[in-house]
VOGU-3710 file (C-alpha; in Angstrom, 3 decimals, decimal comma):
1> mkhtkigsii> 79,784/56,519/68,826  78,699/59,858/70,100  75,151/58,641/71,158  76,112/55,217/72,433  76,273/54,763/76,015  79,100/53,200/77,633  76,876/50,543/79,332  76,201/48,889/76,144  79,571/47,769/75,393  80,825/46,465/78,753
11> vsqsiasisp> 82,166/43,233/79,536  79,765/41,577/81,935  80,201/41,514/85,666  80,529/37,832/86,047  83,554/37,613/84,065  85,189/40,748/84,945  85,327/40,766/88,882  86,999/39,010/91,696  87,057/39,427/95,545  90,260/40,780/97,123
21> dktiedalnh> 90,944/37,633/99,085  91,664/35,734/95,810  95,346/35,456/94,862  97,210/36,540/91,704  96,923/33,002/90,263  93,115/33,177/90,608  92,915/36,380/88,790  95,364/35,084/86,153  93,366/31,821/85,553  90,049/33,948/85,593
31> mqsnavssiv> 91,434/36,506/82,804  92,842/33,455/80,730  89,691/31,413/80,849  87,562/34,420/79,788  89,889/35,924/77,391  89,805/39,451/79,006  92,705/41,614/79,676  91,749/42,846/83,214  89,816/42,016/86,224  88,056/44,265/88,651
41> ivdannqpig> 88,385/43,663/92,372  85,261/44,280/94,375  84,325/44,206/97,881  81,453/42,509/99,824  79,129/45,438/98,461  80,127/44,802/94,820  81,866/48,080/94,972  85,137/48,279/93,098  88,191/48,822/95,141  90,901/47,891/92,587
51> iftehdalka> 91,794/46,698/89,150  94,358/43,847/88,102  95,366/44,138/84,420  97,889/42,301/82,053  100,450/45,113/82,770  100,072/44,450/86,618  100,830/40,811/85,938  104,105/42,006/84,139  105,038/44,083/87,154  104,334/41,050/89,439
61> ianslqkstl> 106,746/39,133/87,347  109,241/41,792/87,184  109,068/42,104/90,984  109,260/38,169/91,729  106,039/38,064/93,455  104,626/34,677/94,155  101,172/33,754/92,518  100,034/32,956/95,782  100,225/36,791/96,807  96,654/38,041/97,742
71> lseviagnlf> 95,111/40,558/95,392  94,433/42,764/98,379  98,325/43,094/98,702  98,918/44,341/95,330  96,048/46,529/94,393  96,448/50,202/93,916  93,898/52,970/94,826  93,028/55,991/92,398  90,640/53,912/90,536  89,131/55,524/87,377
81> mikediymhd> 85,404/54,925/87,247  82,483/56,307/85,334  78,768/55,878/85,408  77,031/53,554/82,741  74,892/56,288/81,518  77,825/58,259/80,104  78,364/58,496/76,404  80,878/56,321/74,758  82,560/59,261/73,088  82,994/61,149/76,476
91> ayimmqnkgy> 84,185/58,012/78,213  86,827/57,453/75,660  88,134/61,328/75,943  88,357/60,874/79,720  90,222/57,522/79,388  92,635/59,223/76,901  93,168/62,388/79,145  93,951/60,052/82,255  96,297/57,843/80,282  94,514/54,736/81,227
101> rhiivtnend> 93,471/51,600/79,041  90,558/50,271/81,068  87,559/51,990/82,496  85,506/50,533/85,504  81,740/51,089/85,027  79,430/51,517/87,757  75,765/52,280/88,491  74,171/55,178/90,122  74,595/53,049/93,543  78,366/53,060/92,878
111> efvgvvsegd> 77,967/49,160/92,350  80,358/47,451/89,928  78,639/46,896/86,574  81,488/45,901/84,314  84,731/46,846/82,573  85,553/48,490/79,253  88,972/48,269/77,543  90,753/49,967/74,788  89,924/46,933/72,550  86,279/47,408/73,337
121> flrhigyidv> 86,313/50,686/71,830  88,066/49,653/68,721  85,764/46,773/68,098  82,818/48,967/68,387  83,983/51,723/66,213  85,688/49,468/63,677  88,190/50,217/61,071  85,974/51,986/58,242  87,588/55,171/56,789  90,221/55,214/59,316
131> galkavedim> 93,310/57,310/58,546  92,592/57,487/54,855  94,983/60,193/54,403  97,737/58,894/56,914  100,608/56,350/56,287  101,976/53,791/58,882  105,035/56,068/59,338  102,739/58,886/60,887  102,055/56,639/63,891  104,654/53,884/64,254
141> neaplmidsn> 106,702/53,533/67,336  110,349/53,944/65,986  112,040/52,408/69,012  110,148/49,063/69,783  111,431/46,780/72,341  113,549/44,101/70,735  114,716/41,126/72,874  116,863/37,946/72,266  115,259/34,761/71,782  117,230/33,369/74,943
151> alivdvakmm> 116,120/36,118/77,172  114,501/34,944/80,457  110,676/35,734/80,582  111,230/37,498/83,997  113,598/39,933/82,333  111,259/40,488/79,528  108,475/41,199/81,869  110,649/43,876/83,703  111,750/45,565/80,376  108,191/45,681/79,287
161> serhadtaiv> 106,880/47,087/82,566  109,512/49,728/82,470  109,005/50,813/78,917  105,323/50,404/79,043  105,336/48,235/75,971  102,624/45,729/75,337  104,593/43,974/72,775  108,372/42,857/72,412  109,846/41,696/69,074  111,921/38,422/69,567
171> mknlkahgvv> 115,112/38,606/67,512  117,271/35,642/66,471  120,426/35,963/64,399  119,566/39,581/63,945  116,329/38,680/62,375  112,876/39,026/63,634  111,856/35,634/64,876  108,531/36,388/66,550  106,772/38,474/69,054  105,860/38,307/72,750
181> rerdvtryya> 102,828/40,121/73,812  101,787/41,318/77,332  99,071/38,450/77,238  101,676/35,765/76,364  103,606/36,512/79,403  100,541/36,831/81,707  99,076/33,540/80,605  102,445/31,785/81,160  102,698/33,386/84,718  99,221/31,657/85,271
191> hkdfsldstv> 100,468/28,297/84,015  101,488/25,567/86,505  104,768/25,001/84,885  105,915/28,801/85,192  109,495/28,910/86,193  111,846/32,029/86,710  114,437/30,295/84,600  112,151/29,981/81,401  113,132/31,724/78,382  110,830/33,419/75,878
201> kkiiqkdlhf> 110,982/30,492/73,602  108,078/29,068/75,773  105,788/31,766/74,875  106,992/33,163/71,398  104,490/33,791/68,869  105,958/33,251/65,325  102,821/34,591/63,331  104,676/37,865/62,408  103,291/40,253/60,168  105,352/42,855/58,374
211> vvksiplqka> 104,292/46,083/56,464  106,267/48,777/55,077  106,031/52,390/56,349  104,725/53,829/53,358  101,339/51,806/53,178  98,205/53,674/54,228  97,315/53,312/57,757  93,828/52,167/56,542  95,306/49,064/54,921  97,332/48,305/57,938
221> aqmmeehgih> 94,203/48,604/60,184  92,354/46,101/57,854  95,161/43,644/58,160  94,923/43,709/61,922  91,347/43,120/61,629  91,829/40,333/59,072  94,378/38,308/61,072  93,015/39,117/64,451  96,227/40,682/65,628  97,135/43,704/67,752
231> qlvvadsqek> 100,457/44,821/66,076  102,267/45,002/62,788  106,124/45,065/62,491  107,466/47,739/60,272  110,576/46,822/58,122  112,331/48,500/55,311  113,318/47,039/51,787  116,294/45,353/53,436  113,947/43,501/55,974  115,550/45,616/58,675
241> iigiinrhev> 113,069/46,430/61,592  112,331/50,098/61,865  109,300/50,161/63,939  106,043/48,887/65,284  102,391/49,963/65,293  99,890/48,693/67,723  96,119/48,813/68,223  96,440/51,777/70,975  97,952/54,018/68,322  95,278/53,054/65,761
251> lktihgayfe> 92,526/53,713/68,139  93,780/57,408/68,811  94,002/57,848/65,055  90,438/56,563/64,663  89,294/59,164/67,251  90,892/61,914/65,527  89,432/60,875/62,122  85,982/60,512/63,960  86,355/64,166/65,126  87,246/65,482/61,781
261> tllktirekn> 84,054/63,823/60,136  81,995/64,941/63,001  82,947/68,522/62,604  82,474/68,482/58,802  78,946/67,105/59,394  78,303/69,890/61,912  79,585/72,474/59,491  77,402/71,159/56,695  74,370/70,978/58,794  74,846/74,541/60,106
271> edldesrkre> 75,161/75,861/56,531  71,832/74,241/55,572  70,255/75,602/58,847  71,574/79,185/58,094  70,143/79,072/54,669  66,817/77,910/55,962  66,750/80,404/58,642  67,455/83,202/56,128  64,473/82,283/54,083  62,339/82,119/57,142
281> eelqkketam> 63,501/85,615/58,355  62,921/87,033/54,948  59,206/85,932/55,092  58,685/87,281/58,550  60,927/90,393/58,250  57,923/92,808/57,308  55,580/91,720/60,089  58,250/91,823/62,925  60,547/94,708/61,795  59,118/97,215/64,016
291> neaqsiarvg> 58,835/95,166/67,223  62,234/93,836/66,799  63,769/97,196/66,367  61,903/98,517/69,531  63,029/95,448/71,474  66,572/95,918/70,579  66,585/99,639/71,204  64,380/99,171/74,269  62,220/101,822/72,877  58,405/101,420/72,956
301> swsidlktnt> 56,030/103,832/71,010  52,567/105,007/72,326  49,777/107,175/71,409  47,044/108,907/73,490  43,625/110,242/72,701  43,133/113,120/75,033  39,376/113,046/74,330  38,766/109,630/75,555  41,982/109,191/77,756  42,803/106,127/75,798
311> lswsnecyni> 46,578/105,131/76,060  47,743/102,669/73,294  51,160/101,032/73,736  53,309/99,008/71,475  54,650/95,594/72,606  58,094/96,893/73,805  56,082/99,564/76,183  54,280/96,580/77,824  57,590/94,756/78,099  59,359/97,790/79,659
321> fgiehgtqmn> 56,691/98,155/82,222  56,127/94,426/83,043  52,487/94,464/82,021  50,725/91,915/79,933  50,248/92,627/76,392  46,876/94,011/75,350  46,050/95,254/78,997  43,829/98,493/78,480  45,879/101,489/79,640  45,290/105,103/80,619
331> yelfvemihk> 47,386/108,036/81,734  46,539/107,777/85,414  47,487/104,009/85,430  50,777/105,122/83,885  51,355/108,022/86,665  50,969/105,476/89,439  53,984/103,626/88,306  56,343/106,787/88,519  58,682/106,523/91,208  57,473/108,979/94,115
341> ddkenallaw> 60,676/111,119/94,182  60,296/111,952/90,435  56,430/112,043/90,254  56,197/115,763/90,848  58,722/116,791/88,007  57,131/114,292/85,578  53,769/115,720/86,335  54,997/119,418/85,859  56,767/118,539/82,473  53,528/116,808/81,273
351> dealkgakfe> 51,553/119,856/82,160  53,982/122,174/80,473  53,837/120,004/77,336  50,182/120,459/77,169  50,734/124,070/77,135  52,930/123,937/74,101  56,526/123,141/75,678  58,643/120,398/74,665  58,376/117,119/76,378  61,649/115,049/76,979
361> iehrvivgse> 62,274/113,737/80,545  64,125/111,042/82,245  62,565/109,496/85,411  62,238/106,352/87,455  59,247/103,901/87,296  58,690/100,919/89,714  58,165/97,751/87,913  57,031/95,094/90,413  60,078/95,126/92,962  62,435/96,582/90,473
371> tkwvrekakf> 63,254/100,243/89,910  63,848/101,190/86,207  64,807/104,431/84,530  63,147/105,576/81,522  63,515/108,308/78,955  60,326/109,822/77,596  59,649/112,059/74,301  56,448/113,299/72,916  54,684/115,360/70,228  51,059/116,482/70,453
381> videdgtivs> 48,317/117,241/67,704  46,435/120,419/67,771  42,909/120,817/66,204  41,536/123,661/64,336  40,570/125,412/67,709  44,194/125,185/68,960  43,146/122,452/71,310  45,751/119,608/72,061  43,504/116,440/71,162  46,202/113,686/70,958
391> gigtvqdite> 49,794/112,753/71,167  52,490/110,141/70,231  55,634/109,639/71,881  58,253/106,931/72,812  59,658/105,476/75,994  63,015/104,048/76,282  64,571/101,814/79,005  67,795/103,368/80,015  68,337/101,543/83,169  71,448/99,792/81,901
401> rkqyenkler> 72,979/103,149/80,783  72,053/104,901/84,301  73,840/101,873/86,077  76,709/102,251/83,859  76,977/105,978/84,434  76,719/105,395/88,135  79,395/102,727/88,127  81,598/105,070/86,154  81,052/107,751/88,713  81,529/105,539/91,651
411> lanfdtltgf> 85,001/104,371/90,021  85,890/108,167/89,359  85,064/109,299/92,743  85,457/106,564/95,234  88,109/104,224/96,551  87,532/100,498/95,749  89,205/99,206/98,919  87,576/101,279/101,587  84,403/102,582/99,791  85,452/106,177/100,853
421> anrtflfsyl> 85,684/109,110/98,645  88,904/109,499/96,812  91,205/112,391/96,370  89,420/113,783/93,349  85,902/113,755/94,957  87,612/115,305/98,108  88,650/118,320/96,196  85,404/118,966/94,551  83,347/118,363/97,753  85,858/120,544/99,979
431> qkvvhrckrn> 85,532/123,445/97,573  81,824/123,423/97,951  82,397/123,308/101,841  84,493/126,368/101,556  81,876/128,301/99,637  79,051/127,360/102,049  81,240/128,429/104,965  81,840/131,876/103,496  78,148/132,395/102,444  76,788/131,268/105,924
441> nkiaallvld> 79,780/133,010/107,722  80,802/129,491/109,398  84,156/127,499/109,723  84,884/123,849/108,864  87,707/121,789/109,819  89,812/119,453/107,508  91,491/116,663/109,506  94,203/114,565/107,873  94,764/111,259/109,724  97,923/109,092/108,893
451> mdhfkdinds> 98,676/105,735/110,342  102,052/105,677/112,047  104,696/103,100/110,772  102,150/101,327/108,534  104,825/100,393/105,971  106,220/98,057/108,445  102,796/96,071/108,549  103,241/95,856/104,576  106,740/94,806/104,983  105,990/92,167/107,775
461> yghdigdell> 102,893/90,565/106,470  102,520/91,676/102,803  100,227/93,967/101,029  97,266/91,763/101,233  97,155/91,873/104,909  97,814/95,691/104,786  94,837/96,189/102,582  92,794/94,080/104,999  93,980/96,267/107,880  93,103/99,458/106,060
471> aliakrlstr> 89,613/97,989/105,247  89,170/97,393/108,996  90,564/100,920/109,944  88,051/102,424/107,497  85,265/100,358/108,962  86,107/101,956/112,426  86,313/105,408/111,054  82,819/105,036/109,422  81,349/104,075/112,893  82,783/107,295/114,403
481> irggdfiarl> 81,975/110,023/111,951  78,854/112,019/112,508  75,891/112,188/109,977  76,938/115,461/108,144  80,634/114,561/107,911  82,617/113,665/104,885  85,424/111,036/104,758  87,852/110,265/102,033  91,062/108,086/101,477  93,824/110,395/100,354
491> dgdkfaiile> 96,287/107,748/99,503  97,971/104,592/101,134  97,193/104,701/104,790  96,243/108,549/104,855  92,564/109,453/105,358  90,813/112,877/105,421  87,685/113,996/107,287  85,808/117,250/106,708  84,016/118,562/109,724  81,306/121,074/108,870
501> dinnsddaam> 79,189/121,653/111,914  81,787/122,912/114,467  81,551/125,874/116,684  85,566/126,485/117,085  88,818/124,838/116,176  88,820/123,023/119,515  85,992/121,017/118,495  88,041/119,472/115,689  90,764/118,472/118,152  88,316/116,717/120,398
511> fakeimeeve> 86,775/114,721/117,419  90,388/113,878/116,400  91,391/112,596/119,794  88,258/110,514/119,995  88,819/108,841/116,363  92,424/108,366/117,107  91,681/106,320/120,301  89,191/104,323/118,321  92,167/103,411/115,805  94,494/102,481/118,725
521> kpfylsntse> 92,332/99,613/119,854  93,794/96,241/118,704  92,875/94,835/115,324  92,609/91,077/114,674  93,707/89,893/111,238  92,947/86,929/109,149  96,353/85,458/109,541  95,551/85,353/113,398  97,765/88,259/114,219  97,049/91,042/116,610
531> vhicstagiv> 98,001/94,412/115,495  98,168/97,678/117,401  98,742/100,902/115,300  98,599/104,552/116,223  97,889/107,716/113,962  98,841/111,288/113,903  96,463/113,931/112,754  96,956/117,406/110,985  94,118/119,884/111,131  93,474/123,008/109,125
541> iapenaetae> 90,495/125,461/109,171  88,519/126,766/106,431  88,043/129,521/105,344  90,469/130,844/108,212  93,630/129,269/106,891  92,846/128,767/103,208  90,010/129,247/100,739  90,902/126,640/98,132  90,584/122,933/98,332  94,186/122,602/97,065
551> eliqfadtal> 95,676/124,885/99,737  93,620/123,323/102,422  94,883/119,724/101,705  98,402/121,031/101,289  98,183/122,978/104,619  96,709/119,776/106,545  99,585/117,831/105,118  102,029/120,345/106,378  100,507/120,318/109,924  100,601/116,416/109,674
561> ykgkkdkrgg> 104,187/116,475/108,943  104,937/118,698/111,779  103,128/116,300/114,188  105,055/113,398/112,840  108,499/115,149/113,263  107,676/116,296/117,022  105,899/113,267/118,193  103,902/110,534/116,212  100,570/109,868/117,672  99,846/113,559/118,196
571> isyysdelte> 97,350/116,319/116,873  99,005/119,391/115,154  97,339/122,596/113,818  98,440/124,489/110,907  100,054/127,736/110,926  101,904/130,257/108,639  105,125/129,197/110,387  104,490/125,683/109,245  104,373/126,767/105,718  107,801/128,303/105,846
581> lakkhielat> 109,006/125,208/107,431  107,428/122,972/104,752  109,044/125,153/101,923  112,418/124,743/103,657  111,775/121,114/104,051  111,034/120,765/100,216  114,037/122,894/99,239  116,247/120,735/101,489  115,133/117,420/99,995  115,791/118,790/96,623
591> rlrraiehse> 119,432/119,854/97,481  119,750/116,381/99,155  119,094/114,602/95,733  121,463/116,974/94,087  124,152/116,273/96,836  124,047/112,541/95,873  124,333/113,203/92,220  127,166/115,618/92,720  129,201/113,576/95,249  128,731/116,530/98,056
601> felyyqpqvh> 129,349/114,110/100,888  132,661/113,583/102,883  133,505/111,303/105,842  134,967/112,715/109,035  136,579/110,272/111,577  136,619/110,533/115,220  139,240/108,484/117,038  138,294/105,485/119,412  140,930/105,248/122,113  142,165/102,212/124,272
611> ikskrivgae> 141,817/103,723/127,930  144,770/101,912/129,316  147,427/102,101/126,637  145,831/105,575/125,395  146,637/104,394/121,660  143,905/105,095/119,014  142,703/101,694/118,022  139,821/102,620/115,739  137,725/105,389/114,134  134,102/106,053/113,578
621> alirwndpih> 133,140/107,124/110,222  130,796/110,245/110,335  129,197/111,749/107,273  129,225/115,620/106,606  127,596/117,471/103,779  129,563/120,171/102,059  126,780/122,236/100,543  128,104/124,624/97,833  125,684/127,314/99,060  125,105/126,645/102,823
631> glispndfip> 128,525/125,019/103,646  128,884/122,191/106,109  125,549/120,617/107,083  125,379/118,284/110,131  123,898/114,723/109,588  121,241/115,695/112,371  119,577/118,031/109,889  119,654/115,790/106,723  119,710/112,042/107,917  116,044/112,188/109,146
641> laeetgliga> 115,141/113,718/105,651  116,964/111,052/103,882  115,166/108,263/105,685  111,854/109,907/105,113  112,373/110,501/101,192  114,165/106,888/100,728  117,477/108,518/99,989  119,137/106,821/102,984  119,885/103,746/100,762  122,060/105,410/98,296
651> igewvirdac> 123,877/107,621/101,078  124,414/104,505/103,358  125,866/102,357/100,602  128,258/105,248/99,722  129,348/105,600/103,287  130,148/101,896/103,601  132,184/101,787/100,491  133,996/105,150/101,244  134,872/103,918/104,875  136,231/100,709/103,623
661> rqgklwidkg> 138,287/102,254/100,971  139,862/104,553/103,419  140,357/101,794/106,094  142,275/99,948/103,207  144,468/102,811/102,618  145,459/103,328/106,375  146,229/99,554/106,837  148,444/99,752/103,683  150,097/102,633/105,468  150,764/100,518/108,500
671> ynlsisvnvs> 148,041/102,173/110,840  146,273/99,125/112,425  142,779/100,663/112,866  139,325/99,258/112,879  136,642/101,271/111,088  133,078/101,842/112,496  130,170/102,419/110,275  126,577/103,251/111,364  123,718/101,445/109,619  120,047/102,854/110,097
681> anqlrhqnit> 116,822/100,884/110,747  115,617/102,072/107,264  118,685/100,342/105,675  117,980/97,024/107,724  114,511/97,054/106,277  115,131/97,944/102,705  118,604/96,949/101,779  120,438/93,571/101,590  123,204/94,779/104,034  124,841/91,458/104,012
691> rlidstlket> 125,341/91,558/100,230  126,399/95,127/100,277  129,274/94,475/102,908  130,328/91,337/100,925  130,689/93,212/97,631  132,205/96,364/99,379  134,966/94,140/101,099  135,726/92,489/97,725  135,873/95,726/95,880  138,076/97,726/98,355
701> gftadklvie> 140,307/94,885/99,877  139,496/95,909/103,327  139,472/93,078/105,781  136,263/91,872/107,513  137,826/91,852/111,100  138,635/95,415/110,766  135,099/96,498/110,015  132,573/97,241/112,774  128,912/97,753/112,077  127,159/99,878/114,512
711> ltesavmqre> 123,384/99,708/114,990  120,903/101,201/117,388  118,900/99,167/119,802  115,596/100,280/118,186  116,935/99,361/114,732  117,587/95,771/115,642  114,248/95,512/117,771  111,902/96,582/115,093  111,955/93,290/113,247  113,706/91,187/115,790
721> eeavamlhai> 113,457/87,674/114,231  115,038/88,899/110,846  117,460/91,009/112,615  118,854/88,010/114,534  119,286/85,935/111,440  120,850/88,848/109,446  123,414/89,894/112,293  124,592/86,277/112,570  125,304/86,040/109,021  127,233/89,201/109,144
731> rakgirlaid> 129,268/88,042/112,335  129,871/84,804/110,734  132,100/86,678/108,270  134,303/87,928/111,079  132,624/91,514/110,972  132,240/92,918/114,670  128,891/94,240/115,648  128,390/97,229/118,088  125,158/98,697/119,700  125,423/102,303/119,574
741> dfgtgyssys> 123,599/104,647/122,198  123,196/101,652/124,605  120,861/102,579/127,349  118,390/104,766/125,568  116,261/102,115/124,075  115,363/98,548/125,134  118,594/97,725/127,109  117,357/94,226/127,852  119,530/91,591/129,213  117,473/88,912/127,405
751> ylkrfpidil> 117,603/90,484/123,865  121,471/91,076/124,386  122,064/87,354/124,794  120,169/86,849/121,578  122,296/89,066/119,333  125,978/88,229/118,245  127,208/91,491/119,682  130,847/92,336/120,371  130,790/96,123/121,505  128,444/98,111/123,747
761> kidksfidev> 128,676/101,920/123,319  127,420/103,671/126,325  125,207/106,848/125,167  126,800/110,236/125,727  123,935/111,203/127,839  124,943/108,960/130,559  128,580/110,127/130,327  127,957/114,014/130,542  127,371/114,084/134,282  129,963/111,373/135,336
771> pfenddmaiv> 131,355/111,327/138,060  129,255/113,878/139,487  125,698/112,640/139,184  125,013/109,446/141,143  122,169/108,132/139,047  124,228/108,468/135,781  127,110/106,807/137,559  124,935/103,957/138,655  123,721/103,413/135,087  127,157/103,462/133,599
781> kaiiamgsal> 128,529/101,021/136,144  125,510/98,774/135,643  126,122/98,907/131,717  129,848/98,029/132,344  129,137/95,201/134,498  126,305/93,787/132,518  128,383/93,944/129,112  131,568/92,535/130,654  129,573/89,505/132,198  128,472/88,752/128,605
791> gykilaegte> 131,935/89,050/127,231  131,429/92,541/125,289  133,790/95,161/125,056  132,532/98,499/126,424  133,154/101,981/124,724  131,966/105,379/126,293  130,822/108,042/123,913  130,924/111,674/124,468  134,002/111,818/126,827  135,203/115,355/127,332
801> hieqidflee> 137,078/115,445/130,851  139,939/113,462/132,432  137,774/112,831/135,353  135,239/110,706/133,231  137,998/108,725/131,854  139,452/108,009/135,138  135,906/106,857/136,246  135,461/104,752/133,210  138,895/102,980/133,621  138,310/102,283/137,340
811> hgcqyyqgyy> 135,099/100,476/136,686  136,479/98,412/133,727  135,464/100,125/130,467  138,076/99,547/127,924  137,667/102,339/125,318  136,370/105,907/124,941  135,440/108,199/122,068  134,786/112,070/122,372  136,161/115,549/122,400  138,598/114,855/125,139
821> kskplktsef> 140,694/113,185/122,483  139,446/114,849/119,349  136,313/115,900/117,702  135,653/114,384/114,197  138,137/115,158/111,696  138,961/115,356/108,020  141,031/112,295/106,794  144,250/114,399/106,539  143,703/115,800/110,103  143,039/112,484/111,509
831> eklll> 146,142/110,899/110,269  148,147/113,554/111,950  146,742/111,921/115,444  148,372/108,661/114,128  151,871/110,011/114,014
//
């Protein structure tokens, strides 16, 4: 089977093909007259375009198709075709994997040659030695299709099609009366007397053959062959039908048995080959031992006669240097192959060895177009006069070891994404730079460059696009640095550049400005996005500011942090003052983490007043930090740090929960107040605010219509599309939304229409000079008019004087919040305002 090609067992083309303009009836007659189970539909070029099988005929009957239906209307695509030169064994495996029972065979021009069925495989293989250790029960179908003797042929066809059964057992008076096969139904369908009202009595085959489940499968297979049948009915001792076996299952078992026999034969043959090989190797062992050992170790041996300048090489020496075995060699020819950069050291080592020194050296050689690394050792023979007359040595090919060492060195010292040096390599190189500066009385600059808001790129497009952008940035940086400069990737989106050849610190700033301008040019990414990015730089001068690599990197980071805090996109130099600020920054971050763990936060509340009624209708929750050492700390001093360190999530969650808890207590006391809570841009990006609010309202019992979520303009505009969806989800729960500090950001009429906003809060900076400064008065009036036109409530922040409130009331502002009524108060003091 393994070496028989599929073309040798195909059904001939003339009895297995038909054109698509023929009918189902034509196909059935053709199949019946030629006793085949399928027919291939071919086009005018004799190329297969479909196949019609006995199972397809069942479907046609089940779907009540007329026999006059053209084959072109019922054929399906996705043909399974193979070439005629494929081995039968491989063809059968492919057929099994695809789950088909027919294979269409074509020639090299894709022309139809014939068709092979499962039965063809079985007839070729035969039943010899099949399943010798298996019984019928191992493969039988325990749920055969059983039908009543009065069943309509059409219904039987539907059941056989749906259950993919090629045989149905006909029952009469609870006993097996006969069988109906796929072919019986198909042939009757082709008959001129076919009727939809016909019962299976018309086509029943009463030649039943029963077996018990315990008989060997081999015996059952022989029965099929002797009687020329495709199935055996399995019955128990009471003649109750318990299953059926068919030719398809027997064939699969034959295939398995064939493989077992094949594997056994291969194992036995391999054992014989191994034994033969061992005997042969023993015979050749003494002759080839040295050459094999040298080849495995890639070590060649040589000897030299210094009197005649004759150099003798072993086979492996010739292999290493790529020279034909037996070629006459001398020392001068060998020297010509040494790499030009290594030749001086190699000749010097040889001369020293001739004077009595040890000879052991590693160097490169040129072999054709390839560069190899070799390691040489030698010993020399001295005659009675003390003259070196000859020598022996070894040469070893160490190219792979050198490549591996170089790879390890690169992995240890270079960043895989950008190809730049990594932090480890930067440290060692920077320390050498400091030494050179001190020795030569010069200065160098370390510039640390950080990409602003790079995290937003990763959050918006994913880390793969973020890595792509980093690689593009690195490419630009590479084109801008000078020949003697050194560049490294510190981590993430932060790069370090060492500038050695500078005259003063201003040179570093000029270079930083140029390279930052290069980074600011647009990047075009593979996802078709155009991205603009800015950077901030921190600069430290060596050895003026520090004399160790660790301190230089630390101080450059400190300068960078100051630059980001003052104004992103700028350049900042290191100073001693910055060191103190950095220490305070670290100390504050440590205390902030402790404050979360020890619940050192407290909410203060500032009243929100209805201007016309002068009633307090709401309160804004404002966080305060009660530090046990430093006392009350303003949020302006710790909220930016919380956002930078990622602690804002835990703090913001606590604020929402505590504010809702307090709001519920006030409602229970009869105070009808809304509670406003601030949500930062960081929380919008990294927290599921909708889920947090849901769980908080359920936990505290606070009502959604009394909660106001305040967001700044910049927060909602950073990720506009996501913000729109999220805010609509929050607003749908009855929670009101306010834009805080309105007028200081985008303040766009078009974006206001997109967001489901309820309240606009006019920023304090516009209220301060009202009603005395004309520009501010005009801005406030415009905001009130625009907000009112859109149906928003207007609340003015930072009101401190009655004149401001009178102005606001006159122009239609409904609410105010500020020191005129009260500063932010503790809960107990706030409640006194409500009495």
